[in-house]
N, C-alpha and C positions, 0 to 999 in steps of 0.2 A: 563656750561654743557647744559643748556636749549637751548642756541643758537646752540650748536653742534647737539643736538637731532633734532632740527627743520631743520638744514641743511641736516642731514642724511635722515630724512623723505622726504624732498624735493627731494633729489637725487634719492631715490628709487621710489618715486611716479612719478617723471618725466620719469624715465626709463620705468615704466609700462605704463604710458600715451603714450609714443612714440611707444612702442611695439603694444599696442591696436590700436592706430591711424593708424599705417602702415598696420596692418592686416585688419582693417575696410575699409580704403580708397582703399587698394589694391584689396580687394574683390569687393568693389563697382564699381571701375573702370573696373574690369574684367567683371562683369555682364552687365554693360552698353555696353562694347565692344562686348560681346557675343550677346546681344539683337539686337544690330545694325548690326551685321555681319551675321545674319540668312538669309538663302536663302530658297526658296521653295523646299521641299523635292523632290528628283528625283524619288524615288521609289513610285509606285502607292499605294502599301500596307501601306506605311507610311502616305500618304495623306488620305487614307481611314480610318485609325484609329485615325485621328484628329491631326496629327503632323502639326503644323503651319509653322515651319521653322527648319533648321538644319545648323550646321557648322562643318566642318572637320578641325582638327588642328593637328600639330605635335609639340611635346615638350618633352624634357627629354628622347629622345630615343624611344618614343612611339607615337601612333596615337590615337586621341580622336574624338568621334562622339557625338556632343551635339544636342539634339532635344528639341524643345519647343512645348507644346500642346496648341492649341487655347482654349480648354475648359478643360475637364477632361479626363485623360487616363482611360483605362478600370479598372485599379486597382492601388491604391496608395500604395507604400511600407511603412512599419512601420518605417524604418530608414530614413525618409524624412529629408533632410538637411535644417536647418533653419539658418538664418543670423540675429542675433540681439545682442548677448552678446558682440561682439566687439564694437558695437556702444555705448551700455550702459557703458561699461568699460571705453571707451575713454572719455565720458562726465563726469562720476563720478571721474575719476582720474584728469581730467582737472579742475573740480570744487574744488577738494581737493587741488590742487596746488594753485589755486586762493585764497583759504582761508589761506593757509600757507604763501604765498608770499605777498599778498595784504591786506587781511582782518585782519591779526594779527597786522599789523601796518598801519592802513588806513590813519592816519594823514600824514604819510611819503610818502605813495605810491598812495593813491587815491585822496586826496584833491588837488585841483588845485588853489593855492593862487594867481596865476597870471590870473585867469579867469576874463573876462570882465563883468561877471555876479556876482554882489556882494554877493548874497546869496550862490553861488557855492564856491566862494573864501573863505567864512567865515564858511563853514560847519565844524562841529565837526567830529571826527573820526567815531563815531557810526552812525551819519547821513549819511556819505559817504558809509558806509557798507550797510545800509538799502537801500539807493538809488541805489547802484550797483545791489543788488538782485532784486529790483523792475524793474530796467532797463532790466535785463535778462528776467524776467517774461513778462514784457510788450512787449518786442521784439517778443517773441513767440506768444503772444495773438494777436497782430496786424497782424503779418504774417499769422497766421492761419485763422483769420477772412477775410483777403484779399482773401485767397484761397477759402474759403467757399462761399463768397459773389460774387466774380467776376467770378469764373469759377467752380461752384459746380459740373457740369456734364462734366468737362474737355473739354468744347467747346469753351472757350475763353482764352486759356492758353497764347496766345501771349499778350493779354491785361494784363493778370495777371503778366507776366514777366516784363512788363513795370512798373506796380505798385510796384512790389517787388524791382525793381531797384531804384525807387524813395524813397521807404522806407529806403533802405540802405544808400542813400545819407543823409536822415534826421537823421538816427542813427549815422552816422559818424559826422555830424554837432553837434548834441547834446552831444555826448560823448566827443568830443574834447573841448567843452565849459564848460562841467560840471566837468570832471575828469582830472587828470594830464595826460600829453602826452602819456606816456608809457601805462598807464591804459586805456586810451581812445582807443588806437589801439587794445589792448587785449580784451576789452569789446565789441568792434564792431565785432571782430572775434568770440567772445563767443556768441553773439546774433545769428550769423549764425550757429555756432556749436550746440547751444541749439535747434535751429529750426531743424537741421539735425537729432539729436538724438530723439527729440520729434516726428518728422515725422515717424521715425521707431516705436517708442513706442505707439503712439496714432492712427496711420493710417495704416502704411504698415503691421506690424505684426498682428494687430487685423483683418484687411481685409483678410489677408492670412489665418488666423485661421478660419474665417467664410467660406471661400471658401473650405478649406479642410473638414470642418465639413459637408458642403452641399454635397460635392462629396462622402464622406463616407456614407451619408444617402441616396444616390441615387437621390439627388435633383440637380437642375441646380443652380450653383453659381450666385450671383448677379454680373453682369458684371461691375457695378460701383466700386466694391471693387478692381478689377484688374486695372481699369483705374485710380482710385484714388491713388493706390499704385505706379503705374507707374509715375503719375504726381509728387508725392512727391519725388520719387527716382531720377527723372530727375532734380528737384530743388537741391537735395543733391549733384549731380555730378557737377553742376555749382557753388555751394558754396565751393567745395573742395579746389581749388587752392587759392582763396582769403583767406580762413581760414588759410591755412598753412602759407601763407606769413605774415598775421597779427600776428600769434602766434610767429613767429621768429623775429618780428620787434623790440622787446625790446632791441636788440643789436645796433640799428641804430638811434641815437638821432637826426640826421639831418632831419629825416622824422617827428617824433612825437613831436619834440620841435618847429616846424615851426608854424607861426601864421596861415598858411593855411593848417594845418595838415589834416583837414577834406576833403579838395580838393585832397590832395595827397592820402589819404585813398581811396576816391571814385575812383580815377583813377586806383589805384592798383586793386580794386575790379572788375571794369569793364574789365581791362586788363586780369585778371585771368580768368574771365568768357568767354571772347572772345577766348583766347587761348584754353580753354577746349572745346569750341564749334568746333574748327577745328578738334580735335581728335574724337569728337562724330560723326561729319559728315564723317570723313575719314573712320571710321569703317563701315559706311553705303555705302561706295564706292564713296563718293563725296569729292574731295579735293578742299578746298576753302582757298587758302593761304592769301586771303584778311583779314580773321579773325585774324590770329596771327600777320599779318603786322600791323593792326590797334591796336592790343594789345601792340605791341612793341612801336608804336607811343605814346600811352597813357603813357607807362612807361617812355619814353624819356621826355614827358611833365612834368611828376612828378619829374624827375631828374632835369629838368630846374627850376621848381618852388622851389625845395628844396635846390638848389645850394646856397652857402653862398654869400651874397652880399658884404662882406668885412667889414661891420660896426658892425654886430652882433646886440645885443639889447642894448648895453651900449651907453649912450648919451654923455659920456665923453671921451676925447682923451688924452692919456698919452703924456706928452711933450717930453720925451726922452725914448729910449728903456731901459727897466729895466734890472738890473743884475739878474742872476739866483738866487742869495741869496735873493733878494727882492721878487721874485716870490715865493720862498720857504717859506718865512715868511707868505705870504697870504695863501698859501696852508696849512701850518701848523695850522693856526688859523681857517680856514674855511672848510677844507676837511679831515684832519687826523682823525677825530672822526670815520670815516668809512674807509677811504683809508689808513689804517695802518696795519702792520703785526699783531698788537693786537688792533683791533677796540674797542673803548669805547662806541660806539653807541649801544643802546639796540637792540637785534635781529640779530647782526652780529657776526659771529664766525670767519670770515676771510674777507679780503678786497673784495668788490664787483668786480666781473670779474677778481679777482686776481691782481688788480692794487693797489699797495702800494706805497706811496710817502714819505717814511721815510727818504730817502737819496737824495742828489742832483743828483746822477747817475740815480736813479729810476725816478725822476722827469723829467730829461732831455730826457730820453728814450721815455716818453709818451707825449712829448711837443705838437705834432699836435692834439692828441685826447683831451688833456686838454683844449687847446685853442678853439677847436670846441664846446665842451659841455658847457664851461663857457661863451663863446660869445653868444651862442644860448639862454642862460638863463636856460638850462635844469639842470645844476649842479650849486651849490648844490641842491639836490632834495627839492623842495618847499622852497628853500633858507632858510632852517632851521637855518643855522649858520649866516645868515645876511650879506652875501657878498654884498659890495656896488658897485655902478656903477664905481667908481674910481678904485676899485680893479679889476673889470672886464676889464677896459680899460688898466690897467697895464699888465694884462695877455695877452690881445689881442696884445699889442705892444712888447711882449716878443719875442726876436730873439736870436738864438744861434750864 
């Protein structure tokens, strides 16, 4: 019953997380598009009253006229629209999912027994949990300090972008050496997602509140608040596509189980940022197809790196192709604790991803996937059931 309740909570929390993320990212992308699509107002009276830019649009059978003020309009409405709860809800539900899926069973999902760093390979579950939390917090602190120290007045944002890019490569490297593959991809994405939400909570919204307060008091707002908010908002938009990719990566073991997973991660992050840059510039009236072209090249390089070499991680070669029954004996001994209609592994109410191997027919239908995850060393998770190299070689030689 406990496993069922956790599954149901995971199901509902994931639903809410996706809804909040779609709403936040959609609104964020819309406002970046709007900001970059503004043109100088044509009406003299608009320019005289402080309108910085405007955009006309048609959608849903109606026409819209958006205007942006360079400073303060004559009067602010009481029903001023704010954008922050979507960001907070996305992070809170995402963190809740991380707790339910990873921190409840850290020895299974977080610890990387195959790490080349002995201290990481031998971490206990509670140590992995603490380190994961520290990892998220440290990611935000380092990123925030880079912003404050390199470009405090938003005058060296290009240099800051390079520094943040280097930081993300370091994060990818550390996460893939400290945590299990799937958790490493997730935590790297979570570092960016945490920075995105923290940008809203600590900088964008407080700065906007100070600006509104100053306007209502008849004072001139501090221009740095607006510039700072714009800086962090721009960072958020470049984080968006990489974060989404990393969050859905847990279904694709070829990427996170590879020995160069941190390189694959970094290539995906840069590819996503470059593709997003194309759309940002396009809304400004500048089409630069070189950006998505380079992004696609990076994705292809990641695909080439992640491609199976044929040998997998096993150092032993099976002398003859095994029979299906022989493979089933290995699966029964090493995998059925989880991949069964009635799992016996604690924390599982149903087989992961719906893959049960109780019968020969079920096993045969999933042959390609089983060979991939076993040869890569990703399964069994953390090799908790002690699958040997000889057994991996037998599965690798399995042919129908």
